[in-house]
N, C-alpha and C positions, 0 to 999 in steps of 0.2 A: 380520059381518064388512064394514067398508070400504078400498080401496087410495086416497088420495092425495079421501079422498071421497067415491068413488064404488063402491056394491055392487059385489060381488066377480064375480057372475054378470052383471051391465049389464059390467064390464070386458070380460067375456069373449067376449062380443058385440062391445063397442065394438073389439078387437084382433084378431076375426074381418075386421068387416066393413072394417079401414082396411084390415089388407094385402090382403084381397084385391081391392079399390078401389085400394089405391097397387099392385097387381100391372098395370096393365092397362099393359100392353107401346106404347103408340100410337106411337114412333115404331118401334118394330120392326114393327108392321104396316101402318104408311105407307109406309115403305118398302119394306116385300118387296112388299103392294098397285103402289108405283108405277112399284119396276125390278127387281123381281123375286128381292133381292137379301139375303140377310141382313143388317144393319145390324152386328153383332159383325162383320164381316170388310171392314168399309170404314174410313177414320180413324184417329179415337182409339180404335177398337170399345167405344164406348160407348154400353150404349140410353139417349140420352139426349138431350134438345132439339138441343144442341150441336152433336154428330153427324149430329143429324139436319138440321140446317141447313147441313153440307158436303158431304153428300152430297144434299139434292133442292133447295138454295136456299134464299131469306130468306125468302119468303112461307111454303112449304109447313115452312117449318124453326122458323119463329117462329111458325105457327099450334099445332105441338106444343107446343110452350113455352107459349102462352099457355093451353092445356088443363092441361101438369101442375102451371102455377102456379091460375089461377082455375075448374078443375070440380076435379079428383084431388085438389090439395092442398088449395084452400078449403072444397069445397062438402062431403063428412063435416064439416068439422069446426067448420063451422056448423050441421048437419042437432042431431052431438053437443049440443056445449056449448047453442044459441041456438035451435031449434026444439023437442027435447025435454028441453029447462031440463037438462042435468044439472051444467053451469057447467066451471071451470078444468081441475079434473083429469081429467075425462073429452076435454074439450080434447087436455090433455097427451096423455094416452093415446092418442088417434087420430090424432093426427100426429106420433108415434112407428110406431103401427102403419102410418101411408098409407108415412113413411120405407124406411120395411124392407121392404115389399111394391114397393116401384119399388124397389130395388136390390137385393133380392132374389128375385127375381119368382117365385113358381109357375108359371107360363105359362113360362118361360122354363130351365126348370131349372135356374132359381134364380141369374139370369144376371141384370144391370141394369144403374141406372146410377147416378148419383153421390147422386141425389135433394135438388138445389142447387131445383129448377125446386119441388119437388112440399113440399119442405120448407119452404123460404118462403111455398109458399101457402097451407100448414097456421098461420105467425105472422101471414100476410095478413089471414084468419079472424080470431087472438085479438087481431092488436093492430097495425093496420094502420102508424099512425109508425114503427114497430121492421122493420116488411119494408121502407116507402120506408130510412131508413137503411142496411140491409142489402142492398138491393139500389144502391142509390146507389153503396155505396162500393167497390163488385163492377165496377159501367158506370163509375166516374170510373178506377177503377187500369186497367180493361180498353183503357178510349178514351186514356192517354197512356200506358201500360207494353207495350199486346196481350198482356200474361201477365194472362190470365182467374184463373187457379187462382192467385195468387201475390193476391190482393182479396181471395180469398170466403174465405183465412182469417184476411186481416187485416176483415171484416165479421163473422166469427163472431166473431171476439176483446172486439170492440168491442159488438154484442149485447146483450151480461148487458148489461153498464154501462150502456148507454141504456134498459135494462128497469128495472134501480134507478134509476138518475136522475132515470129518468120516474113512480118510480112504480108504475108496474103490477102486479097481482098478482106473488107471489114464485113458485107455481109456471110461469107462463112462463121466471122462469129456469134452473128445471127442463127444461123444450122445449130451452131455447136449448142446453144444457150435453148433452140430448142429440141432438138435429141437429148439434151438430159430433163428436159422439165416432162416430153412429153414420156418418156423412158423411168423419171420419175412417178409422174403420177401411176401408171400401171401398176408400178411394184403394189404402191399402197392402198390403191383400190381394190387390187386382183385379187385377195387372197377369199378362200367360199370361205361360207357362216361356218361349216362345221371346224375348216382348220382357228377360228378366230372362238369358238364357244372352247376348241383343244388349249389355247394361248391362256384365255380367261380363267380357266382353271388355271392355269400356273401361277393367276395371281397380279398378276401384267395389269397397269394402266394404260388408256386407249393412248396416250401420247405416247410412252413405252414402246406399244405395238404398232403406232405407225411410223415410230423410229427403228426399229427393228425391223418392219418392212422395207425400207427406203434403205438400210443399211446391206441388211444383207438380204435382203428377196424371200425372206422367212418370216412367220408371226415367234420363232423361237434360236435360237444361236445354235441348238445342236441338229446339223443337217440331217443323222440319221433317224432321229427324233419327229422332227417333224416330217419329215417322210412318211413315217410311217403314223401319221396322228391323222390325216386322212386327205382326201385328193378331192380334186378338182378345180375349176372355176368360176 
């Protein structure tokens, strides 16, 4: 029995390997070692490279980002798809497992980041031109508006279109959809109860609240007020 062209026992191994590797919480570990503080109690409360940059500064934070993209996101996909020769379907399975591991790490009681670095790193290993477009859209939007979450939403929407236009394997469209879905679910579900109360005090309906989380990755549009409003995940 195969799952998108991969034997079921191989799928199980890839899922376990990908999830555990994706669960490595480098941002948490580096902040803990350097500052003695839980990154989930700092800044946005996110266990990812963007919050690591806020907590540690550009050089250490960008080092965490590079690890998430070029090691945690890319290496397992290369090993599964190219070194072991399982192919495109296995790359999709590995990339998705990495995302889930990063976002719900077993080492942090199933908390984590949003998976943008890890997920884009997996796409980099699958098809580097798509990664260039994806990262370029996000960074361009941040440069112009200083509002990174909206840029990543646009990048998610454009990603499958680019895959179709460039004639890349159809399996990668599935990965693009899963990448968007997993990151979107984490955005909507992750904000803490104290922040939710903070947003509710602003008179926001639940529908509006979830929309703000999906588009802006926070409960209110004002980023600085949001960071002051409560921490944790």
